[in-house]
C-alpha positions, 0 to 999 in steps of 0.5 A, spaced: 757 857 680 762 858 683 762 853 685 766 847 682 770 846 677 772 839 678 769 836 685 774 832 685 779 836 688 778 836 696 780 842 699 778 841 705 784 835 705 789 838 702 795 834 702 801 835 706 805 839 701 799 843 699 797 845 706 805 847 707 805 851 700 799 855 703 801 855 709 807 860 706 802 863 702 799 865 709 806 868 712 807 872 705 800 875 707 803 877 714 799 872 719 794 868 720 788 872 718 791 872 711 792 865 711 784 863 713 784 869 707 788 865 702 785 858 704 777 859 703 778 864 697 782 858 695 776 853 697 771 858 693 775 857 687 773 849 687 777 846 681 782 841 680 789 843 684 794 840 679 791 838 672 791 830 670 798 828 666 794 821 663 788 820 660 784 814 660 779 811 655 773 813 658 776 820 659 775 820 652 769 817 652 766 822 655 770 828 652 771 827 645 766 828 639 766 821 636 761 818 630 756 816 635 755 823 639 755 827 632 751 824 629 745 826 633 742 833 635 739 832 642 732 836 642 728 834 648 730 830 655 723 828 659 726 825 665 721 821 671 724 819 677 721 816 684 727 817 689 726 812 695 730 816 700 730 810 705 735 806 699 738 812 698 735 810 690 732 812 684 728 809 679 727 812 673 725 813 666 728 819 660 725 820 654 730 823 649 727 827 642 732 827 636 734 830 629 740 825 626 745 830 623 746 823 617 746 816 617 747 813 622 745 805 626 749 807 633 748 813 638 753 814 644 749 816 651 753 816 657 751 814 664 755 811 671 757 804 671 754 803 678 747 805 674 743 800 672 739 799 665 732 796 665 731 797 658 732 802 652 726 802 647 724 806 641 716 806 638 715 801 643 721 796 641 727 794 645 734 796 642 741 793 643 745 796 647 753 795 649 756 799 655 763 801 656 766 805 662 761 809 662 758 810 656 753 806 652 752 805 645 745 803 642 744 799 636 738 801 631 735 796 627 733 801 622 738 806 619 737 812 622 737 817 616 739 824 617 735 830 618 728 826 620 727 825 628 728 820 633 726 818 640 729 813 645 726 811 652 732 810 657 729 805 664 733 805 669 736 804 676 741 805 682 744 808 687 747 814 685 754 817 688 753 820 693 757 827 694 764 826 699 764 834 700 758 836 695 760 840 691 766 841 689 766 832 688 759 831 684 753 827 687 747 826 692 747 829 698 742 825 703 741 828 709 736 831 714 734 839 716 735 842 723 727 839 724 731 831 722 726 831 717 729 829 710 733 833 706 736 832 699 740 835 694 744 834 688 750 837 685 754 834 678 759 839 675 765 837 673 763 829 674 757 830 669 750 829 669 750 821 667 752 820 674 745 819 675 741 819 669 742 817 662 743 823 657 748 825 652 753 828 657 756 833 653 757 841 653 756 842 647 749 840 645 744 842 651 736 840 649 732 845 647 727 844 653 726 840 657 721 836 662 722 833 670 717 829 673 719 828 680 715 823 685 718 823 692 715 821 699 709 825 702 710 831 706 717 832 701 717 837 696 720 836 690 724 843 686 727 843 680 728 848 674 724 852 671 717 853 672 712 849 676 707 845 671 702 841 676 703 837 682 699 830 685 698 827 691 699 819 689 695 813 693 702 810 695 703 816 700 707 819 695 706 826 691 708 827 684 711 834 682 712 836 674 717 842 672 718 845 666 724 848 663 723 852 657 730 854 654 736 850 653 740 847 658 747 843 660 745 837 663 750 839 669 744 844 671 739 840 672 738 839 680 733 835 685 732 838 692 727 834 696 725 837 703 721 841 708 721 847 703 717 853 705 716 858 698 714 864 698 716 869 692 717 876 689 717 880 682 723 885 680 721 890 674 726 890 668 727 897 665 723 895 660 717 894 665 716 887 664 715 882 670 719 876 673 718 872 678 722 870 684 721 864 687 725 862 693 725 855 697 728 855 704 728 851 710 721 852 714 725 855 720 728 859 715 724 863 712 725 870 716 731 870 715 732 868 708 727 874 706 731 879 709 737 875 706 734 874 699 732 882 699 739 883 695 737 880 689 732 885 686 739 890 686 743 885 683 739 884 677 738 891 676 746 892 676 747 885 671 740 888 667 744 895 666 752 892 664 750 885 662 743 884 660 736 883 662 735 876 665 736 871 660 730 865 662 725 869 663 720 865 662 722 859 667 723 864 672 729 865 677 729 861 683 734 860 690 734 854 693 736 853 699 740 847 699 745 842 705 751 844 700 755 851 699 751 853 692 751 851 685 748 855 678 742 851 676 739 854 671 734 858 674 733 854 680 740 857 684 742 853 690 744 856 696 747 854 702 751 860 705 747 860 710 744 867 711 751 870 712 755 876 708 761 873 705 764 867 702 760 863 708 761 869 713 769 870 711 771 877 707 776 875 703 775 881 699 778 885 704 773 891 702 768 890 708 764 885 704 756 887 706 753 881 701 752 875 699 757 872 696 753 865 694 747 870 691 751 875 687 756 869 683 752 863 682 746 868 679 752 871 675 752 864 672 745 865 669 749 870 663 757 866 664 755 859 663 747 857 663 746 863 657 754 863 655 756 857 654 762 852 653 762 847 648 767 842 651 770 843 659 776 846 657 773 852 656 770 852 663 773 858 664 768 862 659 763 860 666 767 862 671 772 867 669 767 871 666 762 871 673 766 872 677 769 878 673 761 879 674 762 880 682 767 886 680 761 889 677 756 889 681 761 891 687 762 897 682 755 898 681 753 898 688 759 903 690 764 905 686 769 903 681 775 904 686 772 899 690 771 894 685 779 894 683 781 893 690 776 888 691 780 885 684 787 886 686 785 883 693 784 876 689 792 877 687 795 873 693 790 867 691 793 866 684 797 860 683 800 861 675 802 854 676 798 852 670 794 855 664 786 855 664 784 853 659 784 846 659 785 840 655 780 838 649 777 832 648 778 829 654 773 832 659 779 836 663 778 843 665 783 847 665 786 850 673 782 852 678 786 860 676 780 860 672 776 864 678 780 869 680 786 869 674 780 869 669 778 876 673 785 878 674 785 878 666 778 881 664 780 887 668 786 888 665 784 887 658 778 893 660 784 897 661 789 894 655 783 898 651 782 904 656 775 906 653 770 904 658 764 906 653 766 900 649 768 895 654 762 895 657 758 895 650 762 890 648 761 885 655 753 886 655 752 885 647 757 879 648 752 875 654 746 879 651 745 878 644 751 875 640 752 868 645 746 869 648 744 861 649 749 859 645 755 854 646 762 857 645 770 856 645 776 859 646 777 862 639 770 865 638 771 869 645 778 872 642 775 873 634 769 877 637 773 882 642 777 883 635 772 884 631 768 888 636 774 892 638 777 892 631 784 890 635 789 884 635 788 881 642 789 873 640 796 874 643 793 877 650 789 872 651 794 866 649 798 869 654 793 869 660 790 863 659 793 858 656 799 859 659 801 859 666 805 865 667 804 872 667 806 877 663 814 880 666 815 887 665 823 888 664 824 896 665 829 900 667 829 908 668 835 912 668 836 921 668 841 924 664 842 931 664 835 934 666 831 928 662 829 921 665 830 915 660 823 909 661 827 903 658 821 897 657 820 890 653 816 884 656 817 877 657 813 872 655 811 866 653 807 868 646 812 871 641 811 878 639 808 878 645 805 886 645 800 890 650 800 897 653 804 898 659 801 903 664 806 908 668 804 913 674 809 920 674 806 923 679 800 927 676 798 922 670 797 915 668 802 914 662 801 909 656 806 906 653 805 900 648 810 895 650 814 889 645 819 883 647 824 888 644 827 893 648 824 901 647 826 906 650 822 913 652 823 920 655 818 920 661 816 926 664 818 926 671 820 931 677 823 926 680 824 918 681 819 917 687 814 920 683 815 913 678 811 907 678 809 902 673 801 901 674 800 894 677 793 896 680 790 896 673 793 890 670 796 884 673 802 884 671 810 882 674 814 888 674 822 887 675 827 893 675 834 890 672 838 897 674 837 905 676 841 909 674 845 913 679 844 919 678 836 918 677 836 917 685 837 925 686 
């Protein structure tokens, strides 16, 4: 969603050092209003502020591609659960269909060790298994042969992790609505789907489709991703609903929502004339507010279709589901908890006079970036969050203009720390720094101006989401290779500097005058060897472009007076360092 990255970052309980850090940042931004802007915008970043330095065996089991994981490909899950609201527990089973990618006798599943397994069966026979940390190793009596298909059923029960501060830390949110009715929401990005159901909890292996069967007490509605296939009333004062997801889906995107929901619907018409079902599930007492607030959806989908392609999960529909927490990008069933306010929980952190609902705009962007175009390893979660955050500015540009979008982007600069890379560490279930949101957006905006051809830029972005990587799992190298090939440029160094290093490039320059001519001397300071990227200079009339490298270069520049000169860092996210200025140039 926006929300989350690693939910374990508890932003509303920052330690003293962090509070002081953001207090000082707020002072630099001038006053209490700026401090609130920073704090709330950081809250939205929801990622770990500091990366782990040590990794456990459990981290490796969850994050690495061991033989027991690479030996099979998940085809289908059928999750059947019953929710006990009084004991706050679940009982269920998961049928897992797979294709063997090589011969094997043991495969790895994932399930938090606080959840109990009743048994694991295949073709009606119980299989032996053993548990290690949060991993489950299932042993077959007969070798599973390459290219054959199989299935197992895991029966289990337990009390899932309770989310202390959802959605920043994952788990179940057991609560009640304003009328005293039971209300349940769940979110698990970062902590993983295995906190509540057994699965191959690896982003790079999505099921081709999935069915979720949910039983809850009578009088409550269970809303899940995808399309509602059927609902029945049971003799034991419960009801069971069956939902089908017809597209590949990230495991963390599967979510159950239980409450006294009221449903209403709308229709979005694509430019090709096809109709998309829009379904809204909200608290009964909020229906009037929701009908008004959710009118933003159709204009948003129109903008997104224009710039990043047709809504990717057309057959499953688009849904907003009210939740007791702020929000999450659950595929085709987006969690909405912004309380029908503009901005981010009512805050205009963009400083542009925000008049739209941030959660709708950001979480919906994830349907393209994260849900359709997905990373393989959580270390590349920046692919989800950087592109989704940049898509906020696409919405602003579409609804307003490019100048307003640029203002929206630049408002995020004070919130970026540049303390750690936004690409995480592979193989240990570790995502990168929370800068992946706003720094990622600023990087993509910089890349747009490096390319300096909006027709190519928009074609590249749209093709990436709508064609090349649609419904695919990718990594950092795939993205770099795609941009280089699509644009016929060598952008690897630019990607590496912004994404794999903490610091942004620094332009060091001087301006001097000899006779009637001004001379611009410049170079990049960067971590990447032989870093090369254009710099944009304003001369009072026009933007001038100079290709800068890590060695000093000098160019004549047409200026009437020194005060006309400016490094245009409004269009690029860089640091600027002036090292000297000839005294005669002050005249």
